[in-house]
N, C-alpha and C positions, 0 to 999 in steps of 0.2 A: 504494500500500500504506500510505502514511503516513495517509491519510484513514481507512482501515480500522482502523489501530492506534488512532487517536484515538477512533473510534466505540466500539471495544472497551473502551477505558479508562473509558468512561462506563457500561458495563454492570455489572450486579450479578453476583455469582457464579452465581446460578441462571440468569440470562439467558445468560451465557457458556457454561455447561454445556449448556443447550438448543441453542444455536447450534453448539457443538462436536459434539454428538451428531448434529445434522442433517448437518453436513459429513462426518462419518465414514460415515453412512448413504449419502450420495451417492457416496463413494469405494468403499464396499463393493458398492453396487448395480451399479457399472460403467456402461457406456453413455455415458460422457463421454470426450472426446478427451484427448490427452496435455496440451495446453496448459491446458485447463480443470482437469484433474486436478492439475496443478502449482499452479495458482492456488488451488484448494480446499485443497490440502495446506498452502500458505503461510498461508492464513487459519486453518487448524486449529492450526498452530504458534503463531500470535499468541494465539489463544484459550486454548490450553493454558498458555502462559506467563503470561497474565493470571490464570487460575484458580490457578496455582501461587503467584503473587505474593500473591493474596488469602489463600490458606491459610497462607502463611508469615507474613503480617502478623497473622493471627488467632492463630497459635501464639505470636508475640512478645507480643501483648496478653495472652494467657493466662498466659504466664510472668511478666509484669509484675504481674498481679493476684495471683499466687501468692507474691509476695515477702512475707517476714515480717520482723519486727524482728531475727530471728536470722540473716538472710541470705536467700538464694534457696532456695526449696523446689522442686526440679525433680522432676517425675513424668512418666511416659509418658502421653501424651494420645492417646486413640483417637478419631478423628473418623470418624463413620459417615455 
């Protein structure tokens, strides 16, 4: 699993989302055994965490950009 985590860390957000969607489809389609389902689920969790980390980093960067001389201007940011 450590090799997979390392591979995921090198992925862009878009690549990670595509891979995550593929794994979810595999789980939803069924037809795979319990052991394979667990492996796929573990990979999906790694991808989810990677995507979440990228989004949180983006939010931090946006907040930093929005800093002004008067302090920090915080606004709700809607990412679509």
